[in-house]
DSSP file (Angstrom, degrees, kcal/mol; ACC not computed):
  #  RESIDUE AA STRUCTURE BP1 BP2  ACC     N-H-->O    O-->H-N    N-H-->O    O-->H-N    TCO  KAPPA ALPHA  PHI   PSI    X-CA   Y-CA   Z-CA
    1    1 A M              0   0    0      0, 0.0     2,-0.4     0, 0.0    17,-0.2   0.000 360.0 360.0 360.0 137.3    0.0    0.0    0.0
    2    2 A A  E     -A   17   0A   0     15,-2.5    15,-3.1    17,-0.1     2,-0.5  -0.990 360.0-130.5-133.3 139.2    1.3    3.5   -0.9
    3    3 A Q  E     +A   16   0A   0     -2,-0.4     2,-0.3    13,-0.2    13,-0.2  -0.765  40.4 175.5 -85.9 126.0    0.1    6.9    0.0
    4    4 A L  E     -A   15   0A   0     11,-2.9    11,-2.3    -2,-0.5     2,-0.4  -0.931  28.5-153.1-133.7 154.7   -0.2    9.0   -3.2
    5    5 A E  E     -AB  14  65A   0     60,-1.2    60,-2.7    -2,-0.3     2,-0.5  -0.996  13.6-163.9-123.1 134.8   -1.3   12.4   -4.3
    6    6 A L  E     -AB  13  64A   0      7,-3.0     7,-2.4    -2,-0.4     2,-0.6  -0.970   6.5-153.6-121.5 114.4   -2.4   12.8   -7.9
    7    7 A F  E     +AB  12  63A   0     56,-2.9    55,-2.8    -2,-0.5    56,-1.3  -0.803  22.0 177.1 -90.9 120.5   -2.7   16.3   -9.4
    8    8 A T        -     0   0    0      3,-3.4     3,-0.5    -2,-0.6    53,-0.1  -0.604  46.9 -92.9-114.1 174.2   -5.3   16.4  -12.2
    9    9 A P  S    S+     0   0    0      0, 0.0     3,-0.1     0, 0.0    52,-0.1   0.776 124.6  35.5 -60.8 -25.6   -6.5   19.3  -14.3
   10   10 A N  S    S-     0   0    0      1,-0.2    33,-2.7    32,-0.0    34,-0.4   0.511 127.1 -49.2-107.2  -6.0   -9.4   20.0  -11.9
   11   11 A G  E     - C   0  42A   0     -3,-0.5    -3,-3.4    31,-0.3     2,-0.4  -0.991  63.3 -64.6 164.2-166.8   -7.9   19.2   -8.5
   12   12 A V  E     -AC   7  41A   0     29,-2.2    29,-2.6    -2,-0.3     2,-0.4  -0.953  27.0-159.2-122.6 131.2   -6.0   16.8   -6.4
   13   13 A Y  E     -AC   6  40A   0     -7,-2.4    -7,-3.0    -2,-0.4     2,-0.4  -0.898  11.0-173.8-101.1 136.8   -6.8   13.3   -5.2
   14   14 A A  E     +AC   5  39A   0     25,-2.1    25,-2.9    -2,-0.4     2,-0.3  -0.998  29.3 106.3-127.7 136.1   -5.0   11.9   -2.2
   15   15 A G  E     -A    4   0A   0    -11,-2.3   -11,-2.9    -2,-0.4     2,-0.5  -0.965  63.7 -64.3-179.2-165.4   -5.4    8.4   -1.1
   16   16 A V  E     -AC   3  36A   0     20,-2.9    20,-3.3    -2,-0.3     2,-0.4  -0.900  37.4-157.3-113.0 132.7   -3.9    4.9   -0.8
   17   17 A A  E     -A    2   0A   0    -15,-3.1   -15,-2.5    -2,-0.5    18,-0.1  -0.893  17.3-142.6-109.0 140.4   -3.0    2.8   -3.8
   18   18 A A  S    S+     0   0    0     -2,-0.4     2,-0.4    16,-0.4    -1,-0.1   0.780  91.5  37.8 -67.3 -29.6   -2.7   -1.0   -3.7
   19   19 A R  S    S-     0   0    0     15,-0.3    -1,-0.1   -17,-0.1   -17,-0.1  -0.969  78.7-131.2-125.1 141.9    0.2   -0.8   -6.1
   20   20 A L        -     0   0    0     -2,-0.4     2,-2.9     2,-0.1    46,-0.0  -0.830  27.3-138.6 -86.9 114.1    3.0    1.7   -6.3
   21   21 A P        +     0   0    0      0, 0.0     7,-1.5     0, 0.0     2,-0.4  -0.211  59.2 120.1 -74.4  54.8    2.9    2.5  -10.0
   22   22 A L  E     +L   27   0B   0     -2,-2.9     2,-0.3     5,-0.3    -2,-0.1  -0.944  27.9 161.9-125.7 142.2    6.7    2.5  -10.5
   23   23 A V  E >   -L   26   0B   0      3,-2.0     3,-2.0    -2,-0.4     2,-0.3  -0.957  66.6 -42.8-145.5 139.9    9.1    0.6  -12.6
   24   24 A G  T 3  S+     0   0    0     -2,-0.3    -2,-0.0     1,-0.3     0, 0.0  -0.151 130.7   9.0  46.9-100.8   12.7    1.7  -13.4
   25   25 A D  T 3  S-     0   0    0     -2,-0.3    -1,-0.3     1,-0.1    85,-0.1   0.227 125.5 -34.1-101.9  14.1   12.6    5.3  -14.3
   26   26 A G  E <  S-L   23   0B   0     -3,-2.0    -3,-2.0    87,-0.1    -1,-0.1  -0.954  83.9 -31.1 161.1-176.6    9.1    6.4  -13.3
   27   27 A P  E     -L   22   0B   0      0, 0.0     2,-0.7     0, 0.0    84,-0.5  -0.384  40.3-148.6 -69.4 142.1    5.4    5.6  -13.0
   28   28 A I        +     0   0    0     -7,-1.5     2,-0.5    -2,-0.1     3,-0.1  -0.933  22.2 171.5-110.5 108.1    3.8    3.3  -15.5
   29   29 A L        +     0   0    0     -2,-0.7    32,-0.1     1,-0.1     4,-0.1  -0.667  21.6 140.2-118.5  71.9    0.2    4.4  -15.9
   30   30 A D  S    S+     0   0    0     -2,-0.5    -1,-0.1     2,-0.1     3,-0.0   0.444  73.1  27.2 -96.3  -0.8   -1.1    2.3  -18.7
   31   31 A R  S    S-     0   0    0     -3,-0.1    25,-0.1    25,-0.1    -1,-0.0  -0.958 106.7 -65.7-148.2 163.7   -4.5    1.8  -17.1
   32   32 A P        -     0   0    0      0, 0.0     2,-0.5     0, 0.0    -2,-0.1  -0.193  49.7-130.1 -53.9 142.4   -6.6    3.8  -14.6
   33   33 A L  E     - D   0  56A   0     23,-2.4    23,-2.7    -4,-0.1     2,-0.4  -0.853  17.0-144.3 -99.6 125.2   -5.1    4.1  -11.2
   34   34 A S  E     - D   0  55A   0     -2,-0.5     2,-0.4    21,-0.2   -16,-0.4  -0.750  13.4-168.4 -91.8 135.2   -7.4    3.2   -8.3
   35   35 A L  E     - D   0  54A   0     19,-2.5    19,-2.4    -2,-0.4     3,-0.4  -0.982   6.1-154.5-119.3 134.9   -7.1    5.1   -5.0
   36   36 A D  E    S+C   16   0A   0    -20,-3.3   -20,-2.9    -2,-0.4    17,-0.2  -0.685  80.3  20.4-100.6 158.4   -8.8    3.9   -1.8
   37   37 A E  E    S-     0   0A   0     -2,-0.2    -1,-0.2   -22,-0.2    16,-0.2   0.864  92.5-173.2  50.7  40.2   -9.8    6.3    1.0
   38   38 A A  E     - D   0  52A   0     14,-3.5    13,-3.2    -3,-0.4    14,-0.7  -0.410  17.2-163.7 -73.7 135.0   -9.6    9.1   -1.6
   39   39 A R  E     -CD  14  50A   0    -25,-2.9   -25,-2.1    11,-0.2     2,-0.5  -0.946  10.0-146.8-114.1 140.6   -9.9   12.7   -0.6
   40   40 A W  E     -CD  13  49A   0      9,-3.4     9,-2.2    -2,-0.4   -27,-0.2  -0.935  12.8-173.5-115.8 128.2  -10.7   15.3   -3.4
   41   41 A Y  E     -C   12   0A   0    -29,-2.6   -29,-2.2    -2,-0.5     7,-0.1  -0.885  20.6-148.5-120.6  95.1   -9.4   18.8   -3.2
   42   42 A P  E >   -C   11   0A   0      0, 0.0     3,-0.9     0, 0.0   -31,-0.3  -0.295  13.0-135.6 -70.1 148.7  -10.9   20.8   -6.1
   43   43 A N  T 3  S+     0   0    0    -33,-2.7   -32,-0.1     1,-0.2    85,-0.0   0.676  95.8  74.1 -72.5 -20.1   -9.0   23.6   -7.7
   44   44 A D  T 3  S-     0   0    0    -34,-0.4    -1,-0.2     1,-0.1     3,-0.1   0.448 111.2-109.0 -80.5   1.6  -12.1   25.9   -7.7
   45   45 A G  S <  S+     0   0    0     -3,-0.9    -2,-0.1     1,-0.3     3,-0.1   0.408  73.4 135.6  90.5  -6.2  -11.9   26.6   -4.0
   46   46 A T        -     0   0    0      1,-0.2    -1,-0.3    -5,-0.0    -2,-0.0  -0.273  66.3 -70.3 -72.6 168.5  -14.9   24.5   -3.0
   47   47 A A        -     0   0    0      1,-0.1    -1,-0.2    -6,-0.1    -3,-0.1  -0.180  49.8-107.5 -64.5 149.6  -14.8   22.3    0.0
   48   48 A A        -     0   0    0     -7,-0.1     2,-0.3    -3,-0.1    -7,-0.2  -0.301  39.3-158.6 -67.2 156.9  -12.7   19.1    0.0
   49   49 A A  E     -D   40   0A   0     -9,-2.2    -9,-3.4    -2,-0.0     2,-0.4  -0.982  19.5-120.6-143.4 150.3  -14.7   15.8   -0.1
   50   50 A Q  E     +D   39   0A   0     -2,-0.3   -11,-0.2   -11,-0.2   -12,-0.1  -0.760  27.3 177.2 -84.2 135.3  -14.3   12.1    0.8
   51   51 A H  E     -     0   0A   0    -13,-3.2     2,-0.3    -2,-0.4   -12,-0.2   0.373  22.2-147.8-123.9   4.1  -14.7    9.9   -2.3
   52   52 A G  E    S+D   38   0A   0    -14,-0.7   -14,-3.5   -16,-0.1     2,-0.5  -0.516  72.4   2.2  66.7-122.4  -14.0    6.4   -1.0
   53   53 A T  E    S+     0   0A   0     -2,-0.3     2,-0.3   -17,-0.2   -17,-0.2  -0.857  75.7 177.7-102.6 131.3  -12.5    4.4   -3.9
   54   54 A V  E     -D   35   0A   0    -19,-2.4   -19,-2.5    -2,-0.5     2,-0.5  -0.915  22.9-144.1-129.5 158.1  -11.9    6.3   -7.2
   55   55 A S  E     -D   34   0A   0     -2,-0.3   -21,-0.2   -21,-0.2    -2,-0.0  -0.984  16.1-161.3-123.4 118.2  -10.3    5.3  -10.5
   56   56 A I  E     -D   33   0A   0    -23,-2.7   -23,-2.4    -2,-0.5   -25,-0.1  -0.872  19.6-125.3-104.8 125.7   -8.3    8.1  -12.3
   57   57 A P    >   -     0   0    0      0, 0.0     3,-1.6     0, 0.0     4,-0.3  -0.406  21.9-122.8 -65.4 143.6   -7.6    7.8  -16.0
   58   58 A P  G >  S+     0   0    0      0, 0.0     3,-1.3     0, 0.0   -29,-0.1   0.818 109.2  61.1 -58.6 -31.6   -3.9    8.0  -16.8
   59   59 A D  G 3  S+     0   0    0      1,-0.2    -3,-0.0   -51,-0.0   -30,-0.0   0.747  99.8  56.6 -69.8 -19.6   -4.4   10.9  -19.2
   60   60 A D  G <  S+     0   0    0     -3,-1.6     2,-0.8   -52,-0.1    -1,-0.2   0.524  84.2  97.1 -87.1  -3.5   -5.8   13.0  -16.3
   61   61 A I    <   +     0   0    0     -3,-1.3   -53,-0.2    -4,-0.3     3,-0.1  -0.764  38.1 161.6 -92.1 111.5   -2.7   12.5  -14.1
   62   62 A L        +     0   0    0    -55,-2.8    77,-3.2    -2,-0.8     2,-0.4   0.859  68.9  14.5 -90.6 -43.3   -0.3   15.6  -14.4
   63   63 A V  E     -BE   7 138A   0    -56,-1.3   -56,-2.9    75,-0.2     2,-0.5  -0.998  62.3-160.2-138.5 136.4    1.8   15.2  -11.4
   64   64 A V  E     -BE   6 137A   0     73,-2.8    73,-2.4    -2,-0.4     2,-0.6  -0.976   9.8-150.3-118.2 125.4    2.2   12.2   -9.0
   65   65 A V  E     +BE   5 136A   0    -60,-2.7   -60,-1.2    -2,-0.5    71,-0.2  -0.850  29.6 170.1 -95.5 122.6    3.7   12.7   -5.5
   66   66 A L        -     0   0    0     69,-1.2    69,-0.3    -2,-0.6     2,-0.1  -0.796  41.4 -83.7-124.8 164.7    5.5    9.6   -4.4
   67   67 A P        -     0   0    0      0, 0.0     3,-0.1     0, 0.0    -1,-0.0  -0.474  59.0 -98.5 -62.7 142.4    7.8    8.6   -1.6
   68   68 A Q        -     0   0    0     -2,-0.1    67,-0.1     1,-0.1     2,-0.0  -0.345  44.2 -99.0 -64.1 144.0   11.3    9.5   -2.3
   69   69 A P        -     0   0    0      0, 0.0    -1,-0.1     0, 0.0    -3,-0.0  -0.353  23.0-141.3 -60.9 140.3   13.5    6.7   -3.7
   70   70 A E  S    S+     0   0    0     -3,-0.1     2,-0.5    -2,-0.0    -2,-0.1   0.901  85.4  72.9 -71.9 -40.3   15.7    5.1   -1.1
   71   71 A L        -     0   0    0      2,-0.0     2,-0.5     1,-0.0    -1,-0.0  -0.641  67.7-171.4 -77.0 121.4   18.7    4.7   -3.4
   72   72 A K        -     0   0    0     -2,-0.5     2,-0.4     3,-0.0    -2,-0.0  -0.964   5.2-164.5-120.4 120.1   20.3    8.1   -3.9
   73   73 A V        -     0   0    0     -2,-0.5     2,-0.1     1,-0.1    -2,-0.0  -0.799  37.7 -98.4 -97.5 139.5   23.1    8.5   -6.5
   74   74 A H        +     0   0    0     -2,-0.4     2,-0.3    22,-0.0    -1,-0.1  -0.393  59.8 167.1 -57.7 127.1   25.2   11.6   -6.4
   75   75 A A        -     0   0    0     21,-0.2     2,-0.4    95,-0.2    21,-0.2  -0.942  38.7-112.2-140.8 161.3   23.7   13.9   -9.0
   76   76 A S  E     -F   95   0A   0     19,-2.6    19,-2.9    -2,-0.3     2,-0.4  -0.804  32.8-147.0 -92.6 139.5   23.9   17.5  -10.1
   77   77 A S  E     -FG  94 169A   0     92,-0.5    92,-4.0    -2,-0.4    17,-0.2  -0.890  12.8-170.3-113.1 138.1   20.8   19.5   -9.5
   78   78 A Y  E     -F   93   0A   0     15,-2.6    15,-3.1    -2,-0.4     2,-0.2  -0.966  29.1-110.8-124.0 142.5   19.5   22.4  -11.7
   79   79 A P  E     -F   92   0A   0      0, 0.0     2,-0.3     0, 0.0    13,-0.2  -0.472  41.2-179.9 -70.6 140.7   16.6   24.7  -10.9
   80   80 A I  E     -F   91   0A   0     11,-2.5    11,-2.5    -2,-0.2     2,-0.4  -0.997  20.2-164.2-141.9 145.7   13.5   24.3  -13.0
   81   81 A T  E     -FH  90 147A   0     66,-2.1    66,-2.6    -2,-0.3     2,-0.4  -1.000  16.4-177.1-127.6 131.3   10.1   25.8  -13.4
   82   82 A L  E     -FH  89 146A   0      7,-2.6     7,-3.2    -2,-0.4     2,-0.6  -0.982  21.5-147.2-131.3 139.6    7.4   24.0  -15.3
   83   83 A D  E     +FH  88 145A   0     62,-2.8    61,-3.3    -2,-0.4    62,-1.2  -0.942  24.5 172.4-104.1 117.9    3.8   24.9  -16.2
   84   84 A V  E >   -FH  87 143A   0      3,-2.4     3,-2.3    -2,-0.6    59,-0.2  -0.946  59.7 -53.9-129.9 106.9    1.7   21.8  -16.2
   85   85 A G  T 3  S-     0   0    0     57,-0.7    59,-0.1    -2,-0.5   -77,-0.0  -0.415 122.8 -16.7  58.9-132.0   -2.1   22.3  -16.7
   86   86 A P  T 3  S+     0   0    0      0, 0.0    37,-2.6     0, 0.0     2,-0.3   0.356 123.4  91.0 -87.5   7.6   -3.3   24.8  -14.0
   87   87 A Y  E <   -FI  84 122A   0     -3,-2.3    -3,-2.4    35,-0.2     2,-0.5  -0.774  57.2-156.2-109.7 149.2    0.0   24.2  -11.9
   88   88 A R  E     -FI  83 121A   0     33,-2.4    33,-2.9    -2,-0.3     2,-0.5  -0.994  16.9-163.4-114.0 124.4    3.3   25.9  -11.7
   89   89 A L  E     -FI  82 120A   0     -7,-3.2    -7,-2.6    -2,-0.5     2,-0.5  -0.931   8.4-174.3-112.4 131.0    6.1   23.7  -10.3
   90   90 A R  E     +FI  81 119A   0     29,-2.3    29,-2.7    -2,-0.5     2,-0.2  -0.989  35.3 107.7-121.1 122.9    9.4   25.0   -9.1
   91   91 A G  E     -F   80   0A   0    -11,-2.5   -11,-2.5    -2,-0.5     2,-0.4  -0.770  63.7 -63.5-163.5-154.2   12.0   22.5   -8.1
   92   92 A R  E     -FI  79 116A   0     24,-2.3    24,-2.6   -13,-0.2     2,-0.5  -0.967  28.6-154.5-123.5 131.3   15.2   20.8   -8.9
   93   93 A F  E     -F   78   0A   0    -15,-3.1   -15,-2.6    -2,-0.4     2,-0.4  -0.921  21.3-147.1-102.8 126.4   15.9   18.6  -12.0
   94   94 A E  E     -F   77   0A   0     -2,-0.5     2,-0.3    20,-0.4   -17,-0.2  -0.796  17.8-179.8-103.8 140.4   18.7   16.1  -11.3
   95   95 A T  E     -F   76   0A   0    -19,-2.9   -19,-2.6    -2,-0.4     3,-0.1  -0.893  33.7-101.9-127.0 158.5   21.3   14.8  -13.7
   96   96 A Q    >   -     0   0    0     -2,-0.3     3,-2.0   -21,-0.2   -21,-0.2  -0.495  57.8 -81.5 -73.5 151.7   24.2   12.4  -13.5
   97   97 A P  T 3  S+     0   0    0      0, 0.0    -1,-0.1     0, 0.0   -23,-0.0  -0.275 119.0  18.9 -54.6 137.2   27.6   14.0  -13.3
   98   98 A G  T 3  S+     0   0    0      1,-0.3     2,-0.2    -3,-0.1    -2,-0.0   0.477  85.1 157.4  81.1   3.1   28.8   15.0  -16.8
   99   99 A F    <   -     0   0    0     -3,-2.0    -1,-0.3     1,-0.1     3,-0.1  -0.426  20.6-173.6 -66.6 131.6   25.3   14.9  -18.4
  100  100 A D    >>  -     0   0    0     -2,-0.2     4,-1.5     1,-0.1     3,-1.5  -0.923  10.8-161.2-126.2 101.3   25.1   17.0  -21.5
  101  101 A P  T 34 S+     0   0    0      0, 0.0    53,-0.1     0, 0.0    -1,-0.1   0.737  89.7  56.6 -60.6 -21.9   21.4   17.1  -22.7
  102  102 A D  T 34 S+     0   0    0      1,-0.2    -3,-0.0    -3,-0.1    50,-0.0   0.757 121.1  27.0 -79.6 -21.9   22.5   18.2  -26.2
  103  103 A R  T <4 S+     0   0    0     -3,-1.5    -1,-0.2     0, 0.0     2,-0.1   0.425  88.2 124.9-119.6   1.8   24.7   15.1  -26.7
  104  104 A A     <  -     0   0    0     -4,-1.5    -5,-0.0     1,-0.1     0, 0.0  -0.387  44.4-159.4 -65.3 136.3   23.2   12.5  -24.5
  105  105 A L  S    S+     0   0    0     -2,-0.1     2,-0.3     2,-0.0    -1,-0.1   0.751  73.2  78.0 -82.1 -28.2   22.3    9.2  -26.1
  106  106 A T        -     0   0    0      3,-0.0    -2,-0.1     0, 0.0     3,-0.0  -0.662  61.1-177.0 -85.9 137.0   19.8    8.3  -23.4
  107  107 A R        -     0   0    0     -2,-0.3    48,-0.1    47,-0.0     2,-0.1  -0.860  43.3 -75.5-124.6 161.6   16.4    9.9  -23.4
  108  108 A P        -     0   0    0      0, 0.0     5,-0.1     0, 0.0    -1,-0.0  -0.368  40.3-165.9 -57.6 133.4   13.5    9.6  -21.0
  109  109 A G        +     0   0    0      3,-0.1     2,-0.1    -2,-0.1   -83,-0.1   0.699  63.4  53.6 -96.6 -22.0   11.9    6.2  -21.6
  110  110 A G  S    S-     0   0    0      2,-0.3   -82,-0.1   -85,-0.1    30,-0.1  -0.401  88.5-106.3-106.8-177.3    8.7    6.7  -19.6
  111  111 A A  S    S+     0   0    0    -84,-0.5    29,-2.7    -2,-0.1    30,-0.6   0.619  96.6  66.3 -83.9 -12.6    5.9    9.3  -19.6
  112  112 A F  E     - J   0 139A   0    -85,-0.3    -2,-0.3    27,-0.3    27,-0.2  -0.844  60.9-158.6-120.5 151.5    7.1   10.8  -16.3
  113  113 A V  E     - J   0 138A   0     25,-2.1    25,-3.1    -2,-0.3     2,-0.2  -0.985  23.8-122.8-124.8 131.5   10.1   12.8  -15.2
  114  114 A P  E     - J   0 137A   0      0, 0.0   -20,-0.4     0, 0.0     2,-0.3  -0.500  26.3-177.5 -80.3 143.8   11.3   13.1  -11.6
  115  115 A L  E     - J   0 136A   0     21,-2.7    21,-2.3    -2,-0.2     2,-0.3  -0.978  11.6-147.7-133.5 150.2   11.7   16.4   -9.8
  116  116 A H  E    S+IJ  92 135A   0    -24,-2.6   -24,-2.3    -2,-0.3    19,-0.2  -0.813  70.4  12.5-115.6 157.0   13.0   17.1   -6.2
  117  117 A D  E    S-     0   0A   0     17,-2.2     2,-0.4    -2,-0.3    17,-0.2   0.928  85.5-176.9  45.5  65.4   12.2   19.7   -3.6
  118  118 A V  E     - J   0 133A   0     15,-2.8    15,-3.1    -3,-0.2     2,-0.5  -0.751  28.4-158.6-103.6 137.1    9.2   21.0   -5.5
  119  119 A V  E     -IJ  90 132A   0    -29,-2.7   -29,-2.3    -2,-0.4     2,-0.6  -0.970  15.3-158.4-107.8 123.4    6.8   23.8   -4.8
  120  120 A I  E     -IJ  89 131A   0     11,-3.4    11,-2.5    -2,-0.5     2,-0.3  -0.911  11.6-175.9-108.6 119.9    3.4   23.4   -6.6
  121  121 A E  E     -I   88   0A   0    -33,-2.9   -33,-2.4    -2,-0.6     2,-0.8  -0.854  28.1-125.9-113.5 149.1    1.4   26.5   -7.1
  122  122 A L  E >   -I   87   0A   0     -2,-0.3     3,-1.7     3,-0.3   -35,-0.2  -0.858  36.7-127.5 -91.9 109.6   -2.1   26.9   -8.6
  123  123 A R  T 3  S+     0   0    0    -37,-2.6     3,-0.0    -2,-0.8   -40,-0.0  -0.322  88.7  15.3 -63.3 137.7   -1.7   29.4  -11.4
  124  124 A G  T 3  S+     0   0    0      1,-0.1     2,-0.3     2,-0.0    -1,-0.3   0.562 104.3  97.4  77.7   9.2   -4.0   32.3  -11.2
  125  125 A R    X   +     0   0    0     -3,-1.7     3,-1.5     1,-0.1    -3,-0.3  -0.711  38.1 168.6-130.2  81.1   -5.1   31.6   -7.6
  126  126 A A  T 3  S+     0   0    0     -2,-0.3    -1,-0.1     1,-0.3    -3,-0.0   0.753  78.9  62.1 -62.8 -24.3   -3.0   33.8   -5.3
  127  127 A D  T 3  S+     0   0    0     -3,-0.1     2,-0.3     2,-0.1    -1,-0.3   0.651  85.2  94.1 -75.6 -17.2   -5.4   32.7   -2.4
  128  128 A A  S <  S-     0   0    0     -3,-1.5    -6,-0.2    -6,-0.2    -3,-0.1  -0.638  79.6-123.7 -83.4 131.5   -4.3   29.1   -2.8
  129  129 A E        -     0   0    0     -2,-0.3     2,-0.1    -8,-0.1    -2,-0.1  -0.520  27.6-117.6 -70.0 134.2   -1.5   27.8   -0.5
  130  130 A P        -     0   0    0      0, 0.0     2,-0.5     0, 0.0    -9,-0.2  -0.435  23.5-131.1 -69.3 152.8    1.4   26.3   -2.4
  131  131 A A  E     - J   0 120A   0    -11,-2.5   -11,-3.4    -2,-0.1     2,-0.5  -0.902  13.4-153.8-104.7 128.9    2.2   22.7   -1.7
  132  132 A E  E     + J   0 119A   0     -2,-0.5     2,-0.4   -13,-0.2   -13,-0.2  -0.916  19.1 175.1-106.4 127.0    5.8   21.7   -0.9
  133  133 A R  E     - J   0 118A   0    -15,-3.1   -15,-2.8    -2,-0.5     3,-0.1  -0.984  31.1-144.2-134.3 144.1    6.7   18.1   -1.8
  134  134 A A  E    S+     0   0A   0     -2,-0.4   -17,-2.2     1,-0.3     2,-0.3   0.817  86.2  14.0 -73.5 -34.4   10.1   16.3   -1.6
  135  135 A Y  E     + J   0 116A   0    -69,-0.3   -69,-1.2   -19,-0.2     2,-0.3  -0.972  65.7 164.1-152.2 128.0    9.7   14.2   -4.7
  136  136 A V  E     -EJ  65 115A   0    -21,-2.3   -21,-2.7    -2,-0.3     2,-0.4  -0.939  27.6-138.2-136.7 161.0    7.3   14.2   -7.6
  137  137 A Q  E     -EJ  64 114A   0    -73,-2.4   -73,-2.8    -2,-0.3     2,-0.4  -0.994  22.7-151.9-120.2 128.7    7.0   12.7  -11.1
  138  138 A V  E     -EJ  63 113A   0    -25,-3.1   -25,-2.1    -2,-0.4     2,-0.9  -0.833  21.8-118.0-105.9 134.1    5.7   15.0  -13.8
  139  139 A N  E >>  - J   0 112A   0    -77,-3.2     3,-1.8    -2,-0.4     4,-0.5  -0.595  27.3-157.0 -69.2 106.4    3.8   13.8  -16.9
  140  140 A R  T 34 S+     0   0    0    -29,-2.7     3,-0.4    -2,-0.9    -1,-0.2   0.725  87.0  57.5 -65.2 -23.1    6.3   15.1  -19.4
  141  141 A F  T 34 S+     0   0    0    -30,-0.6    -1,-0.3     1,-0.2   -29,-0.1   0.595 102.9  55.4 -82.5 -10.6    3.7   15.2  -22.2
  142  142 A A  T <4 S+     0   0    0     -3,-1.8   -57,-0.7   -80,-0.2     2,-0.2   0.532  77.6 113.3 -96.6  -7.9    1.5   17.6  -20.3
  143  143 A V  E  <  +H   84   0A   0     -4,-0.5   -59,-0.2    -3,-0.4     3,-0.1  -0.474  39.4 179.3 -69.5 130.1    4.2   20.2  -19.7
  144  144 A E  E     -     0   0A   0    -61,-3.3    16,-2.3     1,-0.4     2,-0.3   0.817  62.1  -4.9 -99.1 -39.1    3.3   23.4  -21.6
  145  145 A A  E     +Hk  83 160A   0    -62,-1.2   -62,-2.8    14,-0.3    -1,-0.4  -0.968  62.4 176.3-152.3 162.8    6.2   25.7  -20.7
  146  146 A G  E     -Hk  82 161A   0     14,-2.0    16,-2.5    -2,-0.3     2,-0.4  -0.994  23.9-136.6-165.4 164.5    9.3   25.8  -18.6
  147  147 A V  E     +Hk  81 162A   0    -66,-2.6   -66,-2.1    -2,-0.3    16,-0.2  -0.997  37.9 144.8-129.3 127.2   12.4   27.7  -17.5
  148  148 A S  E     - k   0 163A   0     14,-2.0    16,-1.8    -2,-0.4   -68,-0.1  -0.987  53.9-129.3-158.0 148.8   15.7   25.8  -17.1
  149  149 A P  S    S+     0   0    0      0, 0.0     2,-0.3     0, 0.0    17,-0.1   0.616  95.4  70.4 -73.4 -12.0   19.4   26.4  -17.5
  150  150 A L  S    S-     0   0    0    -49,-0.0     2,-0.9   -50,-0.0    14,-0.1  -0.702  91.5-113.9-102.6 155.2   19.4   23.1  -19.5
  151  151 A N        +     0   0    0     -2,-0.3     3,-0.2     1,-0.1     4,-0.1  -0.814  42.4 167.4 -84.2 109.2   18.0   22.3  -22.9
  152  152 A L     >  +     0   0    0     -2,-0.9     4,-2.0     1,-0.2     3,-0.3  -0.034  30.8 123.1-114.4  29.4   15.3   19.8  -21.9
  153  153 A S  T  4 S+     0   0    0      1,-0.2     6,-0.2     2,-0.2    -1,-0.2   0.831  76.7  52.8 -63.8 -30.6   13.3   19.7  -25.2
  154  154 A Y  T  4 S+     0   0    0     -3,-0.2    -1,-0.2     1,-0.2    -2,-0.1   0.861 110.9  47.5 -69.8 -34.8   13.8   15.8  -25.3
  155  155 A H  T  4 S+     0   0    0     -3,-0.3    -2,-0.2     1,-0.3    -1,-0.2   0.826 123.8  29.0 -74.7 -32.9   12.5   15.5  -21.8
  156  156 A F  S >< S-     0   0    0     -4,-2.0     3,-1.7     3,-0.1    -1,-0.3  -0.658  79.7-166.1-131.3  76.2    9.4   17.6  -22.3
  157  157 A P  T 3  S+     0   0    0      0, 0.0   -14,-0.1     0, 0.0     3,-0.1  -0.370  75.7  23.4 -65.9 139.2    8.3   17.5  -26.0
  158  158 A G  T 3  S+     0   0    0      1,-0.3     2,-0.2    -5,-0.1   -17,-0.1   0.240  95.9 118.7  93.1 -13.7    5.8   20.1  -27.0
  159  159 A A    <   -     0   0    0     -3,-1.7     2,-0.6    -6,-0.2    -1,-0.3  -0.583  62.6-130.2 -87.5 148.3    6.8   22.5  -24.2
  160  160 A T  E     -k  145   0A   0    -16,-2.3   -14,-2.0    -2,-0.2     2,-0.4  -0.869  29.8-162.4 -95.8 123.3    8.2   25.9  -24.8
  161  161 A F  E     -k  146   0A   0     -2,-0.6     2,-0.5   -16,-0.2   -14,-0.2  -0.865  16.2-157.9-113.7 140.4   11.4   26.5  -22.8
  162  162 A V  E     -k  147   0A   0    -16,-2.5   -14,-2.0    -2,-0.4     2,-0.5  -0.955  27.2-126.8-107.5 130.9   13.2   29.6  -21.9
  163  163 A E  E     -k  148   0A   0     -2,-0.5     2,-0.2   -16,-0.2   -12,-0.1  -0.678  28.2-156.3 -82.2 123.2   16.9   29.0  -21.0
  164  164 A A        -     0   0    0    -16,-1.8     2,-0.2    -2,-0.5   -17,-0.0  -0.640  21.0-107.2 -96.6 155.2   17.6   30.5  -17.6
  165  165 A E        +     0   0    0     -2,-0.2     2,-0.2     2,-0.0    -1,-0.1  -0.542  67.7 110.7 -69.2 143.7   21.0   31.6  -16.3
  166  166 A G        -     0   0    0     -2,-0.2     2,-0.3   -17,-0.1     3,-0.1  -0.773  47.3-141.0 159.8 159.4   22.2   29.2  -13.7
  167  167 A T        -     0   0    0     -2,-0.2    -2,-0.0     1,-0.1     0, 0.0  -0.772  51.5 -62.0-129.6 175.6   24.5   26.5  -12.7
  168  168 A A        -     0   0    0     -2,-0.3     2,-0.5   -90,-0.1   -90,-0.2  -0.274  46.5-149.5 -60.9 145.4   24.2   23.3  -10.8
  169  169 A V  B      G   77   0A   0    -92,-4.0   -92,-0.5     1,-0.1    -1,-0.1  -0.976 360.0 360.0-116.7 124.8   23.0   23.6   -7.2
  170  170 A G              0   0    0     -2,-0.5   -95,-0.2   -94,-0.1    -1,-0.1   0.476 360.0 360.0  78.6 360.0   24.1   21.1   -4.6
């Protein structure tokens, strides 16, 4: 059993999943994901609600909050900002030492890309409190825009990126 949060276009589901939808480099969401004891937090500011068991279609999942991986490899971190649906994510994108995105032969294999130390804001809602999460996986095909010191066009196809000044942090 795993405690998960799923950010969708209309709000956030939090609950317990019978399976942790992870393999290798990220979530595998090839079928709807069932959450038990689901709580619904709508983006429109209306009251949260208990929903019991829900099934969320994979295409509706923009961001998955997961437990941090236990195995930690030394990596270089770069600041990144992403616009995904109604959310703005500010966090750290980690790369292996010596990674050059313009020359790398490896590309993301799954639909999700990991970010660390993330602040999730609801765009256009200054009254909504930002959520701080240690580790998330972002649906790379849902990213609309981003700011990063790296060229991440292979990681987030279809997104418009602005290259930011910056160097590795940490």
